[in-house]
C-alpha positions in Angstrom: -25.2 17.9 4.8 -24.2 20.0 1.9 -20.4 20.3 0.6 -20.3 20.5 -3.0 -19.1 24.3 -2.6 -17.7 24.4 0.4 -14.8 26.9 1.0 -13.2 28.1 4.4 -15.4 31.2 4.5 -18.0 28.4 5.9 -15.5 28.0 8.6 -16.5 28.2 12.3 -14.0 30.2 14.3 -11.7 28.0 15.6 -10.2 30.3 18.5 -9.2 28.5 21.4 -8.1 25.6 19.0 -5.0 24.1 18.8 -3.5 22.4 14.9 -0.6 21.0 14.3 0.1 20.6 11.2 3.2 18.7 9.6 4.9 19.7 6.4 3.5 23.1 6.7 6.2 25.5 5.2 4.9 24.8 1.2 2.2 23.6 -0.5 -1.3 22.4 1.1 0.4 22.6 4.3 0.9 26.2 4.2 -2.5 26.8 2.5 -4.0 24.9 5.7 -2.1 26.7 8.2 -3.0 29.7 7.1 -6.8 29.1 6.7 -6.7 27.6 10.5 -4.7 30.9 11.7 -7.2 32.8 9.5 -10.0 31.5 11.4 -8.9 31.8 14.8 -6.7 28.9 15.2 -3.4 28.1 16.8 -1.3 26.7 14.5 1.8 24.6 14.9 3.8 24.2 11.9 5.6 21.0 12.2 8.7 21.0 9.9 11.9 19.4 8.8 14.2 23.0 8.2 12.6 25.5 11.2 14.2 28.2 9.1 12.0 27.9 6.0 9.2 27.0 8.8 10.0 30.8 10.4 9.6 32.2 6.8 6.1 30.6 6.0 5.2 31.6 9.4 5.8 35.3 8.8 3.0 34.7 5.6 0.3 33.8 7.9 -1.7 36.5 9.8 -2.4 34.9 13.2 -1.5 32.5 16.0 1.3 30.3 14.7 4.7 28.4 16.3 7.1 26.6 14.5 8.8 23.5 15.6 11.7 21.0 14.1 9.9 17.6 12.6 11.6 15.2 10.5 9.6 12.5 9.8 12.4 10.7 8.2 13.8 10.3 11.7 12.4 9.0 14.7 14.2 10.6 17.1 13.2 13.8 15.6 9.3 12.3 16.1 9.9 11.4 20.0 11.6 14.7 20.7 8.8 16.2 19.0 6.4 14.5 20.9 8.2 14.1 24.3 8.2 18.4 24.0 4.9 18.9 23.4 2.5 20.1 26.6 -1.2 20.8 26.0 -4.4 19.7 24.1 -4.4 19.4 20.4 -7.6 19.6 18.8 -6.6 18.5 15.2 -3.6 16.3 14.4 -2.9 17.0 10.3 -0.6 14.6 9.4 -0.2 16.3 6.1 3.3 16.7 5.0 5.0 13.7 2.4 7.2 13.0 -0.6 6.3 11.8 -3.9 7.8 9.2 -6.0 11.8 10.1 -5.2 14.8 7.8 -6.0 15.3 5.2 -3.7 16.8 6.1 -0.7 16.5 5.3 3.3 15.3 7.3 6.3 17.6 7.5 8.9 16.2 4.5 10.7 17.0 2.7 7.3 13.1 2.5 5.9 12.6 3.2 2.1 12.1 7.2 2.4 8.6 7.3 0.5 6.8 4.6 3.3 9.0 5.9 6.3 8.2 9.7 5.5 4.3 9.2 4.2 3.3 6.3 6.5 6.1 5.4 9.0 7.0 8.7 10.8 3.1 10.0 10.8 2.1 6.7 12.5 4.6 7.2 15.2 4.1 10.5 15.4 0.0 9.8 15.9 0.9 7.5 18.7 3.3 9.5 20.3 0.7 12.5 20.5 -2.5 10.4 20.8 -3.2 11.3 24.4 -3.0 15.0 23.9 -5.5 14.7 20.8 -9.2 15.7 21.6 -10.8 15.9 18.3 -8.8 14.2 15.1 -6.1 12.8 12.8 -6.0 13.8 9.7 -4.1 12.2 7.4 -3.5 13.4 3.6 -3.4 10.2 1.1 -4.0 10.2 -2.4 -6.0 8.9 -5.4 -2.6 6.9 -6.5 -3.1 4.6 -3.1 -6.0 2.9 -6.2 -2.3 1.8 -8.1 -0.9 0.7 -4.4 -0.6 -2.8 -3.0 1.0 -3.2 1.0 4.3 -5.5 0.9 4.0 -6.7 4.2 6.8 -9.3 3.3 9.4 -6.1 2.5 7.7 -2.9 3.2 11.1 -0.8 2.8 11.7 -2.8 -1.0 15.0 -4.4 0.4 14.5 -6.8 -2.2 14.7 -6.8 -6.1 14.2 -3.6 -8.6 13.1 -0.8 -6.6 10.2 1.3 -8.2 9.4 4.5 -7.2 5.6 4.7 -8.2 4.5 1.9 -6.8 6.6 2.8 -3.7 4.8 6.1 -3.2 0.9 4.0 -4.0 2.1 1.7 -0.9 2.6 4.8 1.0 -0.4 6.4 -0.1 -2.8 3.6 0.6 -0.7 2.6 4.3 -2.5 5.8 5.1 -5.9 5.0 4.5 -5.3 1.4 6.5 -3.4 3.7 8.8 -7.0 5.6 9.6 -9.1 2.8 8.9 -7.3 0.7 11.8 -6.6 3.8 14.5 -10.4 4.8 13.7 -11.5 1.0 14.7 -8.8 1.1 17.8 -10.6 4.3 18.5 -14.1 3.1 19.0 -12.9 -0.3 20.5 -11.1 2.6 23.8 -14.7 4.7 23.7 -12.5 7.1 22.7 -14.7 10.8 20.8 -11.0 11.0 18.9 -11.9 10.4 15.1 -9.4 9.2 12.7 -10.3 10.9 8.9 -8.5 11.2 5.8 -8.4 13.6 3.1 -7.1 14.0 -0.8 -6.0 16.6 -2.3 -6.9 15.5 -6.4 -4.6 17.1 -8.2 -3.2 20.1 -7.4 -0.3 22.6 -8.2 2.3 22.4 -5.6 6.0 21.7 -5.4 5.8 18.1 -4.0 5.2 17.2 -7.9 8.4 18.9 -9.0 10.5 17.1 -6.2 11.0 13.5 -7.8 14.0 14.0 -9.7 12.8 12.6 -12.8 13.9 15.0 -15.8 10.9 13.3 -17.7 8.3 13.2 -14.9 9.3 17.1 -14.0 8.8 17.3 -18.3 5.4 16.2 -18.3 4.3 18.2 -15.0 4.9 21.3 -17.2 2.3 20.3 -19.1 -0.1 18.8 -16.7 0.1 21.8 -13.9 -1.7 24.0 -16.9 -4.8 22.2 -16.3 -3.9 21.5 -12.4 -6.3 22.9 -9.8 -4.7 25.4 -7.5 -2.5 24.9 -4.4 -5.5 27.1 -3.0 -8.4 24.2 -4.0 -5.8 21.4 -3.2 -5.9 22.4 0.3 -10.1 22.1 0.8 -10.3 18.5 1.4 -8.0 18.9 4.4 -9.4 21.9 6.0 -12.7 20.2 5.3 -11.9 17.2 7.4 -10.2 18.7 9.7 -12.9 21.3 11.1 -16.1 19.9 9.7 -18.4 17.5 11.4 -17.9 14.3 9.7 -18.1 10.2 10.9 -14.8 8.7 12.1 -13.2 7.1 8.7 -14.3 9.1 6.6 -12.2 10.2 3.7 -12.4 13.5 2.0 -11.5 14.6 -1.5 -12.8 17.4 -4.4 -16.3 16.5 -6.2 -15.3 17.0 -9.6 -14.0 14.7 -12.4 -12.3 11.2 -11.6 -11.7 13.2 -8.1 -9.1 15.5 -10.0 -10.6 18.6 -9.2 -13.5 20.2 -7.6 -14.9 21.8 -3.8 -15.0 18.6 -1.0 -16.6 15.7 -0.2 -16.8 12.5 1.2 -15.6 10.2 -1.6 -14.4 6.6 -1.4 -11.7 4.5 -1.5 -10.4 0.8 -3.6 -11.2 -2.4 -2.2 -7.5 -2.4 -0.8 -7.8 1.0 1.6 -10.8 -1.0 2.9 -9.0 -4.4 3.8 -8.9 -4.4 8.0 -7.3 -7.4 8.0 -4.5 -5.9 6.1 -4.6 -2.6 8.3 -4.6 -5.1 11.1 -1.4 -6.3 9.9 0.0 -3.4 8.6 -0.7 -1.8 12.2 1.5 -4.3 13.9 4.2 -4.0 11.5 4.5 -0.7 11.9 4.8 -0.5 15.5 7.6 -3.4 15.1 9.2 -1.4 12.7 8.7 2.4 15.3 8.8 0.7 18.5 5.3 2.4 19.2 2.3 1.6 20.1 -1.2 2.9 20.6 -1.7 4.2 23.9 -5.0 4.0 24.8 -6.5 0.6 26.6 -10.2 -1.0 25.5 -12.9 0.3 27.0 -14.8 -2.0 29.6 -17.5 -4.2 28.3 
């Protein structure tokens, strides 16, 4: 299987398939939605601000729909899931925030773990019985600098470090994928859980950190970043290609910062099955959602 120069031109046709893309109103999510619709897929843009979602949908040629979803509000996540009717071929957990000042979600979670992990965790569990093919969760190379604070996941004690909190949330994305795949296999499900990361791509995400210093650095580093279109390729590959459950897709270039999609490795911490199970149990407790499938009979 060669992926070194894969592009959306290599897509299969996607007529009759439904994709839900969170955070699809801008950046990599918008590019992914555009390419999936261009290939014939039905794409649901799950966005916090429907007006912005409608503007994004208007720029896409193909079958699109906009639905409200605020991942920082579990009541919104439940409303989205409760209103869903019909199959979903692929749920793409793309939305995220990066290195924000210390803030809380509506449910009191630290904003980055709450949005990037817990919101998507709840959404996936609530929609899982509708999903027929795969769950794609977008992580980051920043997972390598993360650690899971099982005793203080929401940074309620001590000093807050925005980048460590971001790294924790991106590591959580990979541990979620690991444990979700284990549970799907145990249940005898054909659904697969996979993950992707964009490398270093020029998107609006980096400019929402509210740090003057970081924004200044971004002006310089954006000159070497790859485009949003290239950054979206790993997500698109993970969403459409026949890859094993548990796979992680990223760019094939130097340090996985840029290039075409291929299967990539992850940190030792991101392969820790015990931490993945413990994080799952804690996430169930915090979100009041649970894996809906039962283990297959022996």
